[in-house]
N, C-alpha and C positions, 0 to 999 in steps of 0.2 A: 503493499499499500504506499510506503514511503517513496517508492519509485515514481508512482503515479503522481504524487503531490509535487515531488520535485520536477517532473516533466511540465506540469501545468505552471509551476512558478517560473520555469525559464521563459514562459511566454508572457506572464502576468505578475510581475514582482510587487504590483501594488495590492493585490489580493491577500487579506489576512488568512493566516493559517490557524484555525482553532481546532484543538482537540478536545473533545467532551466525553469523558469516560467515568465509570463508577468508582474508580479509586483503587480497584483491585491490584495487587502487586504485579500479577501476570500481565496486566494491561500496559505496563510501563514501557515495554519495549517500543511501541510507535512513537510515543512523545520522546523518548531518549534518542532514537534514530533520527527524528526530526531536528531535535536540538542540535546534533551533531552534523547534520547534512545540509539544512537550509542555508542558503547564503545570507550574509550579513545585510541587514537593512530591510529583510522581509518581515512585515508585521506578523507577530505570532502571540498566540496565547493558549493556555491550558486551563481547562475548568473540570471540576467534579461535577458530573451530572446533577443538577438541581433536585430531580425527583428522587435520586438515590440517597442524597443527603436528607431530605425531607422525610424519607421512610425510617431513618434512624430516630427522628424526632417524634414521629407518629407512634413509633413503638414506646417511647417514654410517655407519651400522652395516654396510650391504651393502658399501660402498666399502672399509671396513677389514678386513672379513672376517677377524677375528683369531680365529676358531674358537669363540668364546663369545658369539654374538650375542645370545642370550636374556638373559644378564647384564646387558648394557648397556640393552637394550629395557626390561626390568623397572625397572632403575634410573632411567632417564629418565622413565618413566611414574610411579614412585614420587615423584621430586621433583616433577614437575608437579602430581600429584594431592593430595599429602599436605603440601607445605611451602607457607607463606604466599606466598613469592616464588621458587617452585621455577624458574621461567623464568630468573631471574637466576643460579642455581646452574648451570642448563643452559648459559647463556651463558658462564660462567667455565670450565665444563668444555670446552666447545668451543675457546674461546680457547687453552686449555693445550695441547689436541690440534694447533690450527692453528699453534702456535709450534714444534712439534717440527721438528727438521732433517730434509731430504731426504724430504719427502712425496711420494708418488706424485701425479701430476696428478689422477687420478680421487678420491682422497682430499681433496685440497686443494680441489678444485672442489666437492665435497660439503659440506666443512666451511664453505667461504665462502658457500654458498647458505644453510645452516642458520644460520650466525651472522647474516647479513644479515637473514634472516627473523625470527629471535628477537629480535635487538637493536631492530629497527624496531617489533615488535608486543608486546614484553614487557609493557607495561601492560595490555594485553588479554588476559592469560593468567593471570588470577586464577582458576584452577580449583578450588583448595581451598575458597575463600570461596564460590563459585558453588554448590559440591556441599553446602556446610554450610547454605546457604539453600534446598536443595532444587531448585536450577535445573538445567536441562540444560546440558551443556558442549559438545555436538556437534549438528550439524544433521542427523545420519543419519535421526532419525525423521521430519523434514519431507521429506527427500529421498525416503524410503521411501514417504511418503503421496502424494507427487507422482507417483511411479511407479505406485503402486496405482491412483490416480485416473486417470491416463492409460489404464491397462489396462482399467478399468471402463468408461471413456467410449468407448474406442475398441477394441471387440471385434475379434479376428482377423477380417480380411476386410472390415471395415466402415470407413467414414470419414465425417468431418462436414464440411460446409462451415463456415467460419469464423463467420458470423452465427448459424447454428443451434446450434453448439457454445457459443458465447458466451451466447447466450440460455438454454440449459439451465444452464450453470454459474452465470450471474448468478442465475437463479430458485433454484437450490439453495443458493446462499450466502446469499441474502436469507432464504430459510426456515430455514436454520440459524442464522443470526445474530438471528432474531426481527424482522426488518425487512421481511418480504414484505408484509404489510398495508399499511404506510405507503408502500412503493415502488409498490404496485399502485394505490393512490388517486392517488398523484402521477401515474402514468402514465396512468390513466382519465381524470383531469381534462384531460390534454393531448389527449384524443381526443373531448372533449365540445365541441360547438360549437352556438351559438344558430342556430335555423333560423326564418326569417320566412316567411310566406305571400308569395307572389309577387303 
């Protein structure tokens, strides 16, 4: 995937490169490769998927079951979306809750998970700045596109063998990215051979 990004950036260095992921350690490979390979001056940023972050806070709210879950849901979302370092405010609030005496085990566990997640990923939660720049803050649109693509490629009752599906997807991707002609010429050249009379 990094190769595709680099290819597009060669033609449009003004386009910002944004990675939005859930923060899992195994997903760090793409952002690391982009940090290493993107040319200087290309606008770039990395975000933790907003909806993945919110899921940790929703787990705290459910565990607390204080009778007014929508108030804290709204508050957490407001801090993250509308304050420059809303994630730090969330961390402070979670710490305050975690410091309360005699917490039930489920509440303590939810608070610990949320605190760990937010403290580690707080620098990647600049949602207000991203929104002000018109950038997405969640990967939902991409995930929906993947699901829709799968639905269109694999109609009910049909299936593809890997080589056939890979060929169709590759051809479609090359066409949409404007690289079909160059790829076809490259492929065609690999099929041409000199024939000499015997």
